[in-house]
C-alpha positions in Angstrom: 108.2 59.3 71.5 110.1 62.6 71.5 112.8 63.0 74.2 112.6 66.0 76.5 114.9 68.8 75.6 118.0 69.1 77.7 119.0 72.2 79.6 121.6 73.0 77.0 119.0 72.7 74.2 116.7 75.0 76.2 119.4 77.6 76.6 120.3 77.4 72.9 116.7 77.9 72.0 116.3 80.8 74.3 119.4 82.5 72.8 118.1 81.9 69.3 114.7 83.4 70.1 116.4 86.4 71.7 118.6 87.0 68.7 115.6 86.7 66.4 113.9 89.7 68.0 115.3 92.9 66.5 114.4 96.5 67.3 115.7 100.0 66.9 117.1 99.7 70.4 119.2 96.7 69.4 120.6 98.8 66.5 121.7 101.5 68.9 123.0 99.0 71.5 124.4 96.1 69.4 124.0 92.9 71.4 127.2 91.2 70.4 127.6 90.1 74.0 126.4 91.1 77.4 129.9 92.4 78.1 129.8 94.9 75.2 126.2 95.9 75.8 126.3 96.5 79.5 129.8 97.9 79.5 130.9 98.7 83.1 128.3 96.2 84.5 130.2 93.2 83.3 133.6 94.3 82.2 135.9 91.2 82.2 138.2 90.9 85.2 141.3 91.1 82.9 139.8 94.1 81.0 140.2 92.3 77.6 138.9 94.0 74.5 138.2 97.2 76.4 139.8 100.5 76.8 140.3 100.5 80.6 142.4 103.6 80.8 139.5 105.5 82.4 138.8 102.8 85.0 140.4 103.2 88.4 143.1 100.8 89.3 141.0 99.4 92.2 138.0 98.5 90.1 137.0 94.8 90.3 134.3 93.4 88.0 131.2 92.1 90.0 131.6 88.9 87.8 135.2 88.3 88.8 135.8 85.3 91.1 138.2 87.6 93.0 135.5 90.3 93.7 135.7 91.9 97.1 134.4 95.2 98.6 136.9 98.0 98.0 137.4 101.4 99.7 136.0 103.0 96.6 132.9 100.9 96.8 132.4 101.9 100.5 132.8 105.6 99.7 130.3 105.3 96.8 128.0 103.5 99.1 128.3 106.3 101.6 127.4 108.8 98.8 124.4 106.7 97.7 123.1 106.2 101.3 123.6 109.9 102.0 121.3 110.8 99.1 118.7 108.2 100.0 118.8 109.6 103.6 118.0 113.0 102.1 115.2 111.6 100.0 113.6 110.0 103.1 114.1 113.2 105.1 112.5 115.3 102.3 109.4 113.0 102.0 108.7 112.9 105.7 109.5 116.5 106.5 107.1 117.8 103.9 104.4 115.5 105.2 105.0 116.8 108.7 105.0 120.5 107.9 102.6 121.0 104.9 99.7 121.9 107.2 101.8 124.8 108.6 102.9 125.9 105.1 99.3 125.8 103.8 98.1 127.8 106.8 100.7 130.5 106.3 99.8 130.9 102.7 96.0 130.5 103.4 95.8 127.6 100.9 95.6 124.4 103.0 93.1 122.9 100.5 95.8 123.1 97.7 98.8 122.2 99.9 99.0 118.7 98.4 100.7 120.3 95.4 103.8 120.7 97.6 104.2 116.9 97.3 102.5 116.4 94.0 104.6 118.9 92.0 107.7 117.1 93.2 106.3 113.7 92.5 105.2 114.6 89.0 108.6 115.7 87.8 110.5 113.0 89.7 108.2 110.4 88.2 108.6 111.6 84.7 112.4 112.1 84.8 113.2 109.1 86.8 113.4 106.6 84.0 115.4 109.0 81.8 118.4 108.7 84.2 118.7 105.0 83.4 119.1 105.7 79.7 121.3 108.8 80.1 123.6 107.0 82.5 124.1 104.4 79.8 125.1 107.1 77.4 127.1 109.8 79.2 128.0 107.9 82.4 126.8 107.4 85.9 129.0 110.2 87.4 127.7 112.9 85.0 124.1 112.0 85.6 124.6 111.8 89.4 126.2 115.3 89.5 123.5 116.7 87.4 120.7 115.2 89.6 122.2 116.3 92.9 123.0 119.8 91.8 119.4 120.3 90.5 118.1 118.9 93.8 120.4 121.3 95.7 119.3 124.4 93.9 115.6 123.3 93.9 115.8 122.9 97.7 117.4 126.3 98.0 114.5 127.7 96.0 112.1 126.1 98.4 113.7 127.9 101.4 113.2 131.2 99.6 109.6 130.8 98.3 107.3 133.7 98.8 104.0 132.0 97.9 102.6 128.5 97.5 102.9 128.9 93.7 106.7 129.6 93.9 107.2 126.9 96.4 105.5 124.4 94.1 107.7 125.5 91.2 110.8 125.0 93.4 109.5 121.6 94.4 109.0 120.7 90.8 112.6 121.6 90.0 113.7 119.6 93.0 111.9 116.6 91.6 113.8 116.7 88.4 117.0 115.9 90.4 115.3 113.8 93.0 114.0 111.4 90.4 117.5 110.4 89.5 119.1 110.1 93.0 117.4 106.9 94.2 117.4 105.3 90.7 121.1 106.1 90.2 121.9 104.8 93.6 120.6 101.4 92.8 122.2 101.4 89.3 125.6 102.6 90.5 125.8 99.9 93.2 124.7 97.4 90.6 127.7 98.3 88.5 130.0 97.2 91.3 128.2 94.5 93.3 127.5 90.8 92.3 123.8 90.3 91.8 123.5 87.6 94.5 124.7 90.2 97.1 122.6 93.2 96.1 119.9 92.3 98.6 122.3 93.1 101.4 123.4 96.4 99.8 119.8 97.3 99.1 118.9 96.8 102.7 121.5 99.4 103.6 119.8 101.8 101.2 116.4 101.0 102.7 117.9 101.6 106.2 119.1 105.0 105.2 115.7 105.8 103.7 114.0 104.7 106.9 116.4 106.6 109.1 115.9 109.7 106.9 112.1 109.3 107.2 112.4 109.0 111.0 114.7 112.0 111.3 112.5 114.1 109.1 109.3 113.1 110.8 110.6 113.6 114.3 112.7 116.8 113.8 111.1 118.7 110.9 108.0 119.6 112.9 110.2 120.8 115.8 112.4 122.8 113.5 109.4 124.4 111.9 107.9 125.3 115.2 111.1 126.7 116.5 112.6 128.5 113.5 110.0 128.4 110.8 109.3 125.8 108.0 112.0 127.4 105.7 114.7 126.0 107.9 113.4 122.5 107.2 114.8 123.0 103.6 117.9 124.9 104.7 118.9 122.1 107.0 119.5 119.8 104.0 121.8 122.0 102.1 125.1 121.3 103.9 124.5 117.5 103.5 124.1 118.0 99.8 127.4 119.8 99.5 129.2 116.9 101.2 127.5 114.4 98.9 128.4 116.5 95.8 132.1 116.5 96.7 132.2 112.7 97.4 130.3 111.9 94.2 132.6 114.0 92.1 135.7 112.3 93.6 134.7 108.7 93.7 131.8 107.8 91.4 133.0 106.1 88.2 132.2 107.5 84.8 132.6 104.3 82.7 133.9 104.2 79.2 131.5 103.0 76.5 131.9 101.1 73.2 129.6 100.3 70.2 128.0 103.7 69.6 128.6 107.4 69.6 127.2 109.6 72.3 125.8 112.0 69.6 123.9 109.2 67.9 122.4 108.0 71.2 121.3 111.5 72.3 119.5 112.0 69.0 117.4 108.9 69.8 116.6 109.7 73.4 112.8 109.3 74.1 112.0 113.0 74.6 108.5 112.5 73.1 107.7 109.8 75.7 109.0 111.9 78.5 107.1 115.0 77.5 103.8 113.2 77.1 104.3 111.4 80.4 105.0 114.7 82.2 102.0 116.6 80.8 99.8 113.5 80.9 100.4 113.0 84.7 100.1 116.7 85.3 96.7 116.8 83.6 95.5 113.7 85.5 96.5 115.1 88.8 95.1 118.5 88.0 91.8 116.8 87.2 91.8 114.8 90.5 92.9 117.8 92.6 90.5 120.3 91.2 87.4 118.1 90.8 85.1 118.6 93.7 87.5 120.9 95.5 88.0 124.2 93.6 85.6 123.3 90.8 82.7 120.9 90.3 83.4 117.6 88.5 81.3 118.8 85.6 83.3 122.0 85.2 84.9 122.4 81.8 88.4 122.8 83.3 88.1 119.5 85.1 86.8 117.7 82.1 89.4 119.4 79.9 92.3 118.2 82.1 90.7 114.7 82.2 90.5 114.5 78.4 94.0 115.8 78.1 95.3 113.2 80.5 93.7 110.4 78.5 95.1 111.7 75.1 98.6 112.4 76.4 99.0 109.1 78.3 97.6 107.2 75.3 100.2 109.0 73.1 102.9 108.0 75.6 102.0 104.3 75.3 101.9 104.7 71.5 105.3 106.4 71.4 106.9 103.8 73.7 105.6 100.9 71.5 105.9 102.3 68.0 108.1 105.3 67.7 110.8 105.6 70.3 114.2 104.0 69.5 115.3 104.1 73.1 111.9 104.2 75.0 111.7 105.5 78.5 109.6 102.5 79.4 110.1 99.7 76.8 106.9 97.7 76.5 108.9 94.5 76.4 109.8 95.1 80.0 106.1 94.8 80.8 105.5 91.5 79.1 105.2 88.3 81.2 103.3 87.3 84.3 106.2 88.0 86.7 107.0 91.6 85.6 103.3 92.5 85.5 102.7 91.0 89.0 105.7 92.8 90.5 104.8 96.2 88.9 101.1 96.0 89.9 102.1 95.2 93.4 104.6 98.0 93.5 102.1 100.5 92.1 99.2 99.8 94.4 101.3 99.5 97.6 103.1 102.7 96.7 99.7 104.4 96.3 98.5 103.0 99.6 101.6 103.8 101.6 102.0 107.4 100.4 98.4 108.1 100.8 98.6 107.0 104.5 101.9 108.9 105.0 100.4 112.1 103.6 97.2 111.9 105.7 98.5 110.7 109.1 100.1 114.0 110.0 96.9 115.8 108.9 94.9 113.5 111.1 97.0 114.1 114.2 96.9 117.9 113.7 93.2 118.1 112.9 91.7 115.4 115.1 94.1 115.3 118.0 95.0 118.9 117.6 98.7 118.1 117.9 101.5 120.5 116.9 103.6 119.7 113.8 106.4 118.4 116.1 104.2 116.0 118.0 102.5 114.8 114.8 105.9 114.0 113.3 107.1 112.3 116.5 104.2 109.9 116.4 105.7 108.4 113.2 109.1 107.6 114.7 108.3 104.1 116.1 106.5 102.8 113.0 109.5 104.0 110.9 111.9 102.2 113.2 109.9 99.0 112.6 110.2 99.6 108.9 114.0 99.8 109.2 114.1 96.5 110.9 112.0 95.0 108.2 114.1 96.3 105.4 117.4 95.0 106.9 115.9 91.5 107.6 114.5 91.4 104.1 117.9 92.2 102.5 119.6 89.4 104.5 116.8 86.9 103.7 116.9 87.7 99.9 120.7 87.3 99.7 120.9 84.1 101.7 117.7 82.2 100.9 115.8 84.1 98.2 112.0 83.6 98.8 111.3 86.7 96.7 107.7 85.9 95.9 106.9 84.8 99.4 108.3 88.1 100.8 106.2 90.0 98.4 103.0 88.2 99.5 103.8 88.3 103.2 104.8 92.0 103.0 101.6 93.0 101.2 99.4 91.0 103.5 101.0 92.7 106.6 100.6 96.1 105.0 96.9 95.4 104.3 96.4 94.5 107.9 98.0 97.8 108.9 95.8 99.9 106.6 92.7 98.3 108.0 93.9 99.0 111.6 94.7 102.6 110.8 91.2 103.1 109.3 89.7 102.5 112.8 91.4 105.6 114.3 89.1 108.1 116.0 89.2 111.0 118.5 89.2 108.7 121.5 91.9 106.3 120.2 94.5 105.6 123.0 98.2 106.4 122.3 99.2 102.7 122.4 96.9 102.0 119.5 98.3 104.9 117.4 101.8 103.4 117.8 101.0 99.7 117.3 98.4 100.1 114.5 100.8 102.1 112.3 103.6 99.5 112.6 102.3 96.8 110.2 102.0 99.2 107.3 105.6 100.3 107.5 106.9 96.8 108.3 105.0 95.3 105.4 106.1 98.0 103.0 109.7 97.6 104.0 109.5 93.8 103.2 107.7 94.0 99.9 109.5 97.0 98.3 112.9 95.3 97.8 111.3 91.9 97.1 109.2 93.4 94.3 112.3 95.2 92.8 114.5 92.2 92.8 111.7 89.9 91.6 111.6 92.2 88.5 115.4 92.2 88.1 115.7 88.4 88.5 113.5 88.0 85.4 115.9 89.8 83.1 119.6 89.5 82.2 122.1 92.1 83.3 121.8 94.0 80.1 118.2 95.0 81.0 118.7 95.8 84.7 119.2 99.5 84.3 116.0 99.9 82.2 114.1 97.4 84.5 115.2 99.4 87.6 114.0 102.6 86.0 110.7 101.1 85.0 110.1 99.7 88.5 110.8 103.0 90.1 108.6 104.8 87.5 105.6 102.6 88.2 106.0 103.0 91.9 106.4 106.8 91.6 103.2 107.0 89.6 101.6 105.2 92.5 103.1 107.6 94.9 101.8 110.6 92.9 98.3 109.2 92.7 98.4 108.3 96.4 98.8 111.9 97.3 96.4 113.2 94.7 93.6 110.7 95.3 93.8 110.9 99.1 93.7 114.7 99.0 90.8 114.6 96.5 88.9 112.2 98.7 89.6 114.4 101.8 88.7 117.7 100.2 85.6 116.4 98.6 84.5 114.7 101.8 85.1 117.8 103.9 83.3 120.0 101.4 80.3 117.7 101.8 80.4 116.9 105.5 81.4 120.1 107.2 78.5 122.3 105.9 76.1 119.6 106.9 77.4 119.1 110.5 77.7 122.9 110.9 74.3 123.6 109.5 72.9 124.7 112.9 76.0 126.6 113.9 76.1 130.4 113.4 78.2 131.3 110.3 78.6 127.5 109.7 79.5 127.9 106.0 82.2 130.5 106.8 83.6 128.2 109.5 83.7 125.3 107.2 85.5 127.3 104.5 88.0 128.5 107.1 89.0 125.1 108.6 89.2 123.5 105.1 91.9 126.2 104.2 93.6 126.3 107.6 93.9 123.4 110.0 95.4 125.6 112.7 92.1 127.5 112.8 90.4 124.5 114.4 92.1 125.3 117.8 90.5 128.8 117.9 86.9 127.5 117.6 84.5 127.3 120.6 84.5 123.8 122.1 81.1 122.7 120.7 82.0 123.9 117.2 85.5 122.4 117.4 84.0 119.0 118.3 81.8 119.1 115.2 84.7 120.0 113.0 86.9 117.2 114.5 84.1 114.7 113.8 83.9 115.9 110.2 87.7 115.5 109.8 87.6 112.1 111.4 85.0 110.8 109.0 86.8 112.3 106.0 90.2 111.0 106.8 88.8 107.5 107.7 87.6 107.3 104.1 91.1 108.1 102.9 92.5 105.2 105.1 89.8 102.9 103.8 90.9 103.7 100.2 94.4 102.8 101.1 93.2 99.4 102.4 91.4 98.9 99.1 94.5 99.6 97.2 96.5 97.1 99.3 93.8 94.5 98.6 94.4 94.9 94.9 98.1 94.7 95.5 97.7 91.4 97.4 95.8 89.8 94.5 98.5 90.9 92.1 101.3 89.5 94.3 99.8 86.1 94.1 100.9 85.8 90.5 104.6 86.4 91.3 106.9 83.3 91.0 110.4 84.7 91.5 112.6 82.6 93.8 116.1 83.8 94.5 119.0 86.1 93.8 121.5 83.3 93.7 123.0 82.6 90.3 125.2 79.7 89.4 128.9 80.8 89.2 129.3 79.1 85.8 126.3 81.1 84.5 127.9 84.3 85.6 131.1 83.5 83.7 129.0 82.4 80.7 127.1 85.7 80.7 130.4 87.6 79.9 130.8 85.7 76.6 127.3 84.7 75.4 124.2 86.4 74.2 121.7 87.6 76.9 118.5 85.8 77.7 115.6 86.7 79.9 114.8 83.1 80.8 114.6 81.9 84.3 117.0 79.0 83.6 119.8 81.5 84.5 118.7 81.4 88.1 118.8 78.7 90.7 
């Protein structure tokens, strides 16, 4: 009878299997050891075998037994959290003011592209930052990203039409795609894995605080000074962040390959096909049933282009790219697939609801932009509490898979409750029914990310982080596009029908679809009919969010990740042995 293999034998077998798998990526990043491959991530505490002349004197390896938070780490954390605050501000301020912007440009039916144009470019460029930061350094990529974001935001404040505003938002997205990803990667360079949950909770807090601030003040700023000042407000904060990032973010030294060779193998083909594939898909969804019929040649053409380009993207990632944007090996295994599917569908549901709630309050309740934004404050505060609690639980006790499942279930309950909103809903229901979605989302987001990271060794964390954010961003993009498509198609069908017996009913329907502010100017009887139409349409959007959460809940049931805690001897061994992706590394 064969004896069971020991833990040592299992580890040796895992290392042997790992070294048997060779790829072009391995040739570019020789895997002599995790230390050499991940460079700054796991530089030995004594700096042996490395040129440490470019490292600051106060740098301490996250694997060192003498690790402690330094002043530099605190300042870098300040920079990171400042950027995440701006990301949260930007997301909520746009949702709170897009109805005003669309009404000013007489294009309320196309206003979703204010968010969509940003999300397309941020989604496509987001994973590139992980690769580029491995090649040219975190500091260089950070400064590039935040400067692009700065000038894109400046362009938004100067836009003269919806088209130019969308172009500026797309430019902003190129920078924004890197800020959140780099924030996680930069802190990962300097913080032990077992403590990252706490540091991630600080990032989530700043995102939530930015969302609250943007939702509560953006509408008031737009009402008082105009929507352009919503973008102008952000610029001074960017300048402070640029200065701090330039002074304190580490640009690590690299070994094992030349920068020129690496740049020649960057996955430009994958990035281009992803950008244009997503753009085609979103154009199809946004135009179909809104500007054009679903059978129109333009809509069909965009749909076919999306299928071809996204198929080419998958082919390039699997067969062509030497340094793929989204390595297909990252997608193998039950745990990564479960985490990514949960991330995708919850991102779709949450962003769809975030995008539609301000529209609901302004079209059904006839609130101003300021009031509509203020209604999101309390739910966002609950989300902050959830993110902080989740960070502490992950770092101390783990329970990653349980947190994913609980968070998704709570979020599903919130989506169902929100789908019951109507014109006569009392204020207390608005407040309490929106809480579960934000609370559940705050729990599952970090749990899903770290479940993904816990499956891989440190060498793969930058790529895994970029992939996780990429999948979530695709969900965010589709959340905006799908919800807007459902809403516009529903309104185009419902309003002409309910206004059939109203004089000039077709003209009124066309007017209120393009301008939400026009609803207030209608006679009482006509206004009530329009409000009823908007209620029915938006309820369908909220029900679609609930369906997306249901799929995410099923996906989360396949997650088996447990904890962030790693054995101390395993961490020391990682610095001198080949990497593995096995779960034996983790307690």
